[in-house]
Each structure stands twice: as structure tokens, then as C-alpha cells.
C-alpha positions in Angstrom: -15.1 280.8 179.5 -14.5 277.3 180.7 -17.1 275.0 182.1 -17.0 271.6 183.8 -20.1 269.6 184.3 -20.3 266.9 187.0 -23.3 264.6 187.6 -24.4 264.3 191.3 -26.8 261.8 193.0 -30.5 262.5 193.3 -30.8 264.0 189.8 -28.5 266.9 190.5 -25.7 268.4 188.3 -22.8 270.6 189.4 -21.4 273.0 186.9 -18.2 274.9 187.5 -17.8 278.2 185.5 -14.5 279.9 185.0 -14.5 283.4 183.4 -11.2 284.9 182.2 -9.8 288.0 183.7 -11.0 290.0 180.6 -14.5 288.4 180.8 -14.9 289.3 184.4 -13.6 292.8 183.8 -16.7 293.4 181.6 -18.9 292.5 184.6 -16.9 294.8 186.9 -17.5 297.7 184.5 -21.2 296.8 184.3 -21.4 296.7 188.1 -19.6 300.0 188.4 -22.0 301.6 186.0 -25.0 300.4 188.1 -23.5 301.4 191.4 -22.5 304.9 190.3 -26.2 305.7 189.9 -26.5 305.4 193.7 -23.2 307.0 194.8 -23.0 310.7 195.6 -19.9 312.5 194.5 -19.6 316.2 195.3 -19.9 318.4 192.3 -21.5 315.8 190.1 -25.1 314.7 189.5 -26.0 311.1 190.3 -24.5 308.8 187.6 -22.4 311.5 186.0 -19.2 311.3 188.1 -16.1 309.7 186.5 -15.7 305.9 187.2 -12.4 306.4 189.1 -14.0 308.8 191.6 -17.0 306.5 192.1 -14.7 303.5 192.5 -12.8 305.4 195.2 -16.1 305.9 197.1 -17.2 302.2 196.9 -15.9 299.5 199.1 -13.9 297.0 197.0 -15.9 294.0 198.3 -19.2 295.8 197.3 -18.0 296.2 193.8 -16.9 292.6 193.6 -20.1 291.3 195.0 -22.2 293.3 192.5 -19.9 292.2 189.6 -20.1 288.6 190.9 -23.9 288.6 191.0 -24.0 290.1 187.5 -21.6 287.5 186.2 -23.5 284.6 187.7 -26.9 285.7 186.4 -25.7 286.3 182.9 -23.4 283.3 182.6 -25.7 280.8 184.1 -28.7 281.9 182.1 -26.8 281.8 178.8 -25.4 278.3 179.6 -28.9 276.9 180.4 -30.3 278.3 177.2 -27.5 276.8 175.1 -27.3 273.4 176.9 -29.9 270.6 176.9 -30.3 270.7 180.6 -33.8 271.1 182.1 -33.3 272.6 185.6 -36.0 272.6 188.2 -36.1 275.6 190.5 -33.2 277.9 191.3 -29.5 276.9 191.4 -27.4 276.7 194.5 -24.5 279.0 193.7 -21.2 279.2 195.5 -18.3 281.5 194.7 -15.0 279.8 194.4 -12.7 282.7 193.5 -13.4 286.5 193.0 -10.8 289.2 192.8 -9.8 292.2 190.7 -7.4 291.2 187.9 -8.1 287.5 188.2 -10.4 284.9 186.7 -13.8 284.6 188.3 -14.8 281.0 189.3 -18.2 279.9 190.6 -20.2 276.6 190.9 -23.9 276.1 190.4 -25.7 273.0 191.7 -29.0 272.4 190.0 -31.7 269.8 190.1 -32.6 268.6 186.6 -35.4 266.5 185.1 -33.9 263.0 185.1 -33.5 260.7 182.2 -36.3 258.1 182.3 -35.8 254.5 181.0 -39.3 253.2 180.1 -40.3 249.6 180.1 -42.3 248.0 177.2 -45.2 250.3 177.8 -47.1 249.0 174.7 -47.2 245.5 176.2 -48.2 246.8 179.6 -51.1 248.8 178.1 -52.3 245.6 176.4 -52.1 243.6 179.6 -54.0 246.1 181.7 -56.8 246.6 179.1 -57.1 242.9 178.6 -57.8 242.2 182.3 -61.3 240.8 183.1 -63.9 243.4 184.0 -61.8 246.1 182.4 -62.4 246.6 178.6 -65.6 244.6 178.6 -67.0 245.8 181.8 -70.8 246.5 181.5 -71.8 249.9 182.7 -75.2 249.7 184.4 -77.5 252.3 186.0 -80.0 251.3 188.7 -83.5 252.8 189.1 -82.4 253.9 192.6 -79.6 256.0 191.1 -82.0 257.7 188.8 -84.4 258.3 191.6 -81.7 259.8 193.8 -80.8 262.2 191.1 -84.5 263.1 190.7 -84.8 263.7 194.4 -81.8 266.0 194.3 -83.3 268.1 191.5 -86.6 268.2 193.3 -84.9 269.8 196.4 -83.1 272.4 194.3 -86.4 273.6 192.9 -88.2 273.6 196.2 -90.3 276.7 197.2 -89.0 278.2 200.4 -91.4 280.2 202.7 -90.4 281.9 205.9 -92.2 280.6 208.9 -92.5 281.7 212.5 -93.5 278.3 213.8 -91.0 276.0 215.5 -88.5 274.3 213.2 -89.4 270.8 212.0 -87.5 268.1 210.1 -87.4 268.9 206.4 -87.4 272.6 207.1 -84.6 274.7 205.6 -82.8 276.5 208.5 -80.1 279.1 208.7 -78.1 279.1 211.9 -75.1 280.5 213.8 -73.3 278.2 216.2 -70.3 278.4 218.5 -68.1 275.9 220.3 -64.9 276.8 222.2 -63.1 273.8 220.6 -64.1 274.5 217.0 -62.9 277.3 214.7 -61.0 278.9 217.5 -64.2 279.5 219.4 -65.4 281.8 216.7 -69.0 281.9 215.4 -69.8 279.7 212.4 -72.6 280.4 209.8 -74.4 277.5 208.2 -77.7 276.6 206.5 -79.1 273.2 205.6 -82.2 271.0 205.5 -83.0 270.0 209.0 -82.4 266.3 209.4 -80.0 266.2 206.4 -77.3 268.5 207.5 -74.8 265.8 208.3 -74.0 267.1 211.8 -73.1 265.1 214.9 -75.8 262.9 216.2 -78.2 264.9 218.4 -77.2 268.3 217.1 -80.0 268.7 214.6 -82.5 267.0 216.9 -81.7 269.8 219.4 -82.7 272.4 216.8 -86.1 270.9 216.3 -88.7 273.1 218.0 -86.6 276.3 217.9 -87.9 279.5 216.3 -86.2 282.2 214.3 -84.3 284.5 216.7 -84.2 281.9 219.4 -80.9 280.9 221.1 -80.1 277.7 222.9 -77.2 275.5 224.2 -77.1 272.0 222.7 -75.0 269.3 224.3 -73.8 266.5 222.0 -71.1 263.8 222.0 -68.3 264.2 219.5 -68.0 261.1 217.3 -65.2 258.6 218.1 -63.6 259.2 214.7 -63.6 263.0 215.1 -60.7 264.7 213.2 -59.8 266.4 216.5 -58.6 263.4 218.4 -58.6 265.1 221.8 -62.4 265.7 221.3 -63.3 262.1 220.2 -66.0 260.6 222.3 -66.3 263.7 224.6 -69.3 265.9 225.3 -69.4 269.3 223.6 -71.6 272.3 224.3 -72.8 274.4 221.3 -74.3 277.8 221.5 -76.9 277.9 218.7 -78.9 280.8 217.3 -81.6 280.3 214.6 -81.4 283.1 212.0 -84.4 281.8 209.9 -86.7 278.8 209.4 -88.2 278.2 206.0 -90.7 275.6 205.0 -89.8 273.6 202.0 -92.5 272.8 199.5 -91.2 270.2 197.0 -92.6 270.1 193.5 -94.3 266.9 192.4 -92.1 264.8 190.2 -94.3 264.4 187.1 -94.4 265.4 183.4 -94.8 269.1 184.2 -91.7 268.9 186.5 -89.7 267.4 183.6 -90.8 270.0 181.1 -89.7 272.8 183.5 -86.2 271.4 183.5 -85.6 271.9 179.8 -85.8 269.8 176.6 -88.0 267.0 178.1 -91.6 266.4 177.1 -92.3 263.9 179.8 -91.0 262.4 183.0 -90.0 259.2 181.1 -87.9 261.3 178.8 -86.2 263.0 181.8 -85.4 259.6 183.4 -84.0 258.4 180.1 -81.8 261.5 179.8 -80.7 261.1 183.4 -79.8 257.4 182.8 -77.8 258.4 179.8 -76.0 261.1 181.8 -75.2 258.8 184.7 -74.0 256.1 182.2 -71.6 258.7 180.5 -70.2 259.7 184.0 -69.6 256.0 184.9 -67.9 255.3 181.6 -65.7 258.4 182.1 -64.9 257.2 185.6 -64.0 253.7 184.3 -61.8 255.2 181.6 -59.9 257.3 184.0 -59.5 254.3 186.4 -58.1 252.2 183.6 -55.8 255.0 182.5 -54.5 255.4 186.1 -53.8 251.7 186.3 -51.9 251.7 183.0 -49.8 254.6 184.1 -49.1 253.1 187.5 -47.9 249.8 186.0 -45.6 251.6 183.6 -44.3 253.9 186.3 -43.6 250.9 188.6 -41.2 249.5 186.0 -39.7 252.8 184.8 -36.1 253.5 185.9 -34.8 257.0 186.8 -33.2 258.9 189.7 -35.9 260.5 191.9 -35.2 264.3 192.0 -35.4 265.1 195.7 -36.1 268.8 195.2 -39.2 268.0 193.1 -40.4 265.5 195.7 -40.2 268.3 198.3 -42.1 270.7 196.1 -44.9 268.1 195.6 -45.0 267.5 199.4 -45.5 271.2 199.9 -48.4 271.2 197.4 -50.1 268.3 199.2 -49.7 270.0 202.5 -51.3 273.2 201.1 -54.2 271.1 199.8 -54.7 269.7 203.3 -54.7 273.2 204.8 -57.3 274.4 202.4 -59.5 271.3 203.0 -59.3 271.7 206.8 -60.2 275.4 206.5 -63.2 274.7 204.2 -64.7 271.5 205.5 -63.7 271.0 209.2 -63.7 274.8 209.8 -60.8 274.9 212.3 -57.4 276.5 211.9 -54.5 274.3 210.8 -52.8 275.0 214.2 -55.8 273.6 216.0 -55.8 270.6 213.7 -52.1 269.9 214.5 -52.8 270.3 218.2 -55.7 267.8 218.0 -53.7 265.1 216.3 -50.5 265.9 218.3 -48.3 266.3 215.2 -46.1 269.0 213.8 -46.4 270.4 210.3 -43.1 268.8 209.4 -44.4 265.4 210.6 -47.5 265.7 208.4 -45.4 266.7 205.5 -43.3 263.6 205.8 -46.4 261.4 205.5 -46.8 262.6 201.9 -43.4 261.2 200.8 -44.9 258.1 199.0 -47.8 260.1 197.4 -45.4 262.8 196.3 -43.1 260.2 194.7 -46.1 258.5 193.0 -47.3 261.8 191.5 -43.8 262.7 190.3 -43.3 259.2 188.8 -46.5 259.7 186.8 -45.5 263.1 185.6 -42.0 262.0 184.5 -43.3 258.9 182.8 -46.0 260.8 180.8 -43.3 263.4 179.8 -41.0 260.6 178.5 -43.9 258.8 176.8 -44.6 262.1 175.0 -41.0 262.2 173.7 -41.0 258.6 172.6 -44.3 259.0 170.7 -43.3 262.4 169.3 -46.4 264.1 170.9 -46.8 267.7 169.8 -49.5 270.2 170.8 -50.0 273.1 168.4 -50.8 276.7 169.5 -54.0 276.3 167.5 -55.1 273.3 169.5 -54.5 275.2 172.8 -56.3 278.4 171.6 -59.3 276.3 170.5 -59.5 274.5 173.8 -59.0 277.7 175.9 -61.7 279.4 173.9 -64.1 276.5 174.7 -63.2 276.7 178.4 -63.8 280.4 178.9 -66.8 281.0 176.5 -69.3 280.9 179.4 -67.2 283.0 181.8 -68.4 286.4 182.9 -66.1 289.5 182.5 -65.5 289.4 186.3 -64.4 285.7 186.1 -62.2 286.4 183.1 -60.5 289.3 184.9 -59.3 286.9 187.6 -57.9 284.3 185.2 -54.2 284.2 184.3 -54.7 283.3 180.6 -51.1 282.4 180.0 -51.2 280.0 183.0 -54.5 278.6 181.7 -52.9 278.0 178.3 -49.9 276.2 179.8 -52.3 274.0 181.9 -54.4 273.3 178.8 -51.4 272.4 176.8 -50.5 269.8 179.4 -54.0 268.4 179.4 -54.0 268.0 175.6 -50.5 266.5 175.7 -51.5 263.8 178.3 -54.8 263.1 176.5 -52.9 262.3 173.3 -50.6 259.9 175.2 -53.5 258.0 176.8 -55.3 257.7 173.5 -52.1 256.1 172.1 -51.9 253.7 175.0 -55.5 252.8 174.6 -54.9 252.2 171.0 -52.1 249.8 171.9 -54.4 248.0 174.3 -57.0 247.4 171.6 -54.5 245.5 169.5 -54.8 242.2 171.4 
């Protein structure tokens, strides 16, 4: 077999394969053996007729097509395994020549992970870490932040009691509502603390005074920044039904409240624990922000060909994220959303070009950094981390998890963590 590899723009490679007449004959025989299982020849059971009789029954082009498919699959797979190429996605295959008694020639165009030329990433790491308000930034927690956390915990432990009286602010209400311009006009279920539900101005005020089982129409003005542009600033009519009204009795925030939460012997101990927890969260957020800045600065100076196929794939992922977000938070169909902003799906997808390229740059730079620093992740490391991740999962949750996929994801997380730790180590050597 002869091969000829040619580099193309946008991180693509074209490989021409030429199989000898004898090599292709092997695939013809294999194809004939496969096709004879599905060809009926009088006097013979399926798959038992002589090859010549089966071949007479088959259209020549069908045999060549089957043999060509077999030759492409086997030849391409073997070549990729033996070469150092790292293809992304499936190849674009074109047949150049196929005939009985002749060499078989085909071409495969593939997108490959590009070669990445890194800048002086050690120096960049030092520079970013050394910026003012980065490494030496003080992490502080205000009393207001601690109190907000306490208030949240207080609400989660409130006692709820059904009431037949009219709903008041601070009551917990369960409702159904309907509007012709939202969720395709379908009914929506919701529940929230009245006055804190985050609805449009006037909506929750309209519920005040309603009782369980009562229905009412509430007119409100859509906000000027409504996601549905055609509704912005317009009046909307909502049909609302109250399913239940519950009085919320909040526990007093004191030493007893703290003790019920766990390993705290006093309210002061609880506040101290909360402050430590918030401090840890802020430190983690600051660490991630610094890491992102280091990676962005390295990626800005890295040189490589942007693989278009990978950018397209990333744009698709971002588009799917948007669809899920709209379905869950705005509660309208994606088609309704597109109609409201007067854009097509293709136009939305194109707006993700820069974000997709940024994500891809980060991925390729981290991958190359891993090569440069000889980063390795052992099976033992992956197993230990996966075990930690799933130890609190129920049997039902475990049944829904693709363990192999989780292992692959975990391996990537450990790999990147090791890289960032190295970059942080460089940054400390000022």
C-alpha cells in the first residue's frame, strides 16, 4: 500500500491511499463473503452458495461499493493507529479509483489537533501572579454576608402550615399561571415566598389577598429588558390559580438554632464556621480567576492553526447550553425565543464564534503545556478520585452514570490541576 500525506489549511490533512490490485482483491473477497449471507440462490441455504453463483446474482457496482467501504474502514483505521496523527471527528472520504483487477485509490481529509507553539509561559505566570491585588489580595468577609447566609438557612428550616386565609407577604405559595405569550401558552407550575419570587413588578402584589383554590387574572407590564423583545414594555395578562398558601414560621436565630445545624455549640461558633466557609469560597474563586487570567495570557501569545471543525463543534455545544437555559429559566420554547429576538438559530450560533475559539485555545494550550511538563495521570489517581466522587451517590444515581465517561472527565480534571499547580509554582518564584 502507498500513502501520500498533504497538509491543508485550517489544521486539516489529506491522505491519499493506494492499495495494490492484490490488496484490494482481499477486500472484494471479504465483501462477497458478507453479501452472500443476504443473497438467495435456488438450491442453497443462505451463505452456502458458491461464490461464483453469488457474484452472478450481485450487481458489480454493489460488490465494489461494499469492498470499497471495507477497504476504507480497515485501511484508514490501521493508518491512524500507526501514525502520530490525532484526528478530530470522522474523515471526509472520496473514492478516486475503484474497479475489478485494478488498484484501489481513495482520499481521506481529516481535521487534526494542531501543533501548538507556546510562548514563555513561565515568565507569563510570574507576571500575572505578581500583579497588584493578585497574590497578596486580602480575602475579607463582612458581617452582612454572614447574616445573609444565616437568613437563608433560617428560611430553609421554616415551619410551613397550610392556611385558608388570604395570602400575605412572606407566605409560601404554590401557584399555576398561564400567559398566551409564555411557554407556548401552556400552564406553568411554580412555588415561592410571596414577595421574594422575583417575578415582574406587580405580579406578586396581585396574588396578595388570594386564597387557595381561587383564580384571578393579573395584568402586569413586561420589563423593558424582557428576553422576549416583542413583549418588552407591553401589558400582559396572566391567568393565576392558587394551589396552596402556607404560613412560614421562621425559627429564632440563637444558640439552639446553631446546635440543630450540627457541630456547633453556640451561635457564635456557627458564625465563625460560616465566615471560614465563605472565606474558603472566596479564596477558591480568586484562585480560579487568577488561573483563568494566566491561561488567557498564555493563549493570547500561543501560535497554532485554528481547527475549524473543532470550533464548529464548540459552537454547537454553546448553542445547546443556551437551549437548556431558556427551557429551564425563561420557560419558553427555543422557537419562541428566536421569534422574540427576530434571529435564526444559525445567526445565534455565529455569535459564539469568539467564545468557541477562546475555549478551544484554552484546551489546546493546556494540552500542550501537559506535554511540555510531562504531565501524567495514573489509573490509580483516577480511580481514587472517582471513588471519592461517587461515594455518596445512591444506587439509582449510580445506575444513570457512565463510569467510563466519568473516569475520562476526571482524568482531564486531574491533568489540568497538575498544570495549574506548576504554573502557580513558577509564579511564586519572583
